[in-house]
C-alpha positions in Angstrom: 15.6 1.8 -35.1 12.2 1.8 -33.5 9.2 0.5 -35.4 6.8 3.1 -36.9 3.8 3.8 -34.8 1.5 1.7 -37.0 3.8 -1.3 -36.8 3.9 -1.0 -33.0 0.1 -0.8 -32.7 -0.3 -3.7 -35.0 2.1 -5.8 -33.0 0.3 -5.3 -29.7 -3.3 -4.9 -30.8 -5.7 -6.5 -28.4 -2.9 -7.0 -25.8 -2.4 -5.6 -22.3 0.4 -3.0 -22.4 2.2 -2.1 -19.2 3.4 1.5 -18.9 6.5 2.0 -16.7 8.1 5.3 -15.8 11.9 5.1 -15.7 13.3 8.5 -14.8 12.0 10.9 -17.5 11.1 8.2 -20.0 7.8 6.2 -20.4 8.4 2.6 -21.5 5.6 0.5 -22.9 5.9 -3.3 -22.6 3.8 -6.2 -23.8 4.9 -9.6 -22.9 8.6 -9.5 -22.6 9.2 -7.0 -25.3 9.7 -3.2 -25.1 7.4 -1.8 -27.8 7.7 1.9 -27.3 9.8 4.5 -25.4 9.0 8.2 -25.2 10.1 11.1 -23.1 7.5 12.1 -20.5 7.4 15.7 -21.9 6.1 14.6 -25.3 2.4 14.7 -24.3 1.1 14.8 -27.9 3.1 11.7 -28.8 2.1 9.9 -25.7 -1.6 10.7 -26.3 -1.5 9.6 -29.9 0.2 6.3 -29.0 -2.1 5.5 -26.1 -5.2 6.4 -28.2 -4.0 4.1 -31.0 -3.6 1.2 -28.5 -7.0 1.7 -27.1 -8.6 2.0 -30.5 -6.9 -1.3 -31.5 -8.5 -3.1 -28.6 -5.6 -3.0 -26.2 -5.5 -2.2 -22.6 -2.9 0.1 -20.8 -2.1 -0.4 -17.2 0.4 1.4 -15.0 3.4 -0.7 -13.9 5.2 -0.4 -10.6 8.7 1.0 -11.2 11.8 -0.3 -9.4 12.0 2.9 -7.4 8.7 2.2 -5.7 9.8 -1.4 -5.0 13.1 -0.1 -3.4 11.1 2.3 -1.2 8.8 -0.6 -0.1 11.8 -2.8 0.6 13.5 -0.1 2.6 10.4 0.7 4.6 10.2 -2.8 6.0 13.8 -2.6 7.3 13.1 0.9 8.7 10.1 -0.3 10.6 12.0 -3.2 12.2 14.9 -1.0 13.2 12.4 1.6 14.7 10.7 -1.1 16.7 14.0 -2.5 17.9 15.2 0.9 19.0 11.9 1.7 20.8 12.2 -1.6 22.7 15.7 -0.8 23.7 14.7 2.6 25.0 11.7 1.3 27.0 13.9 -1.5 28.5 16.5 1.0 29.6 14.0 3.3 31.2 12.2 0.5 33.1 15.3 -1.4 34.2 15.3 -1.9 38.0 11.6 -1.1 38.3 10.1 -4.3 37.1 7.7 -4.8 40.1 6.3 -1.3 39.6 5.8 -1.9 35.9 4.0 -5.2 36.5 1.8 -3.7 39.1 0.9 -0.8 36.8 0.0 -3.2 33.9 -2.2 -5.2 36.3 -4.0 -2.1 37.6 -4.5 -0.8 34.0 -5.9 -4.2 32.9 -8.3 -4.4 35.9 -9.4 -0.8 35.4 -10.2 -1.4 31.7 -12.0 -4.7 32.6 -14.1 -2.9 35.3 -15.1 -0.1 32.9 -16.1 -2.5 30.2 -18.1 -4.6 32.7 -19.9 -1.6 34.1 -20.6 -0.2 30.6 -22.1 -3.5 29.3 -24.1 -4.1 32.5 -25.7 -0.6 32.4 -26.3 -1.0 28.6 -28.0 -4.4 29.1 -30.2 -3.1 32.0 -31.2 0.0 30.0 -32.1 -1.9 26.9 -33.3 -5.0 28.8 -37.1 -4.2 28.5 -36.7 -3.2 24.9 -35.0 -6.5 24.0 -37.6 -8.8 25.7 -39.9 -10.6 23.2 -43.5 -11.0 24.3 
């Protein structure tokens, strides 16, 4: 049997309360104890409870549910699998043309280096008189 609202608020007054969403239920925890559970559709009851906690000097924070953690865990594996598959595809497409690939990378690097050198040289000459201190 759940505690009446006044008993719950007295038990967690001044504490930090973590609100978790589990399916269609809101669960309020403080410390290691579940203090209150309510259906997400009961907006008036949720509002009354949260206002009572805030009036008693408590703080309510939103917790991360296990569904979010499962998504984050799955995302890491998916990224690794995607990178591995991309590497395999690139390797298959370039197999047998290694000298061409190396030459292309060298040409691209030299081109980028040349463009950067020219850009900064022109920038320094254009701003040169403005940067001199008399």
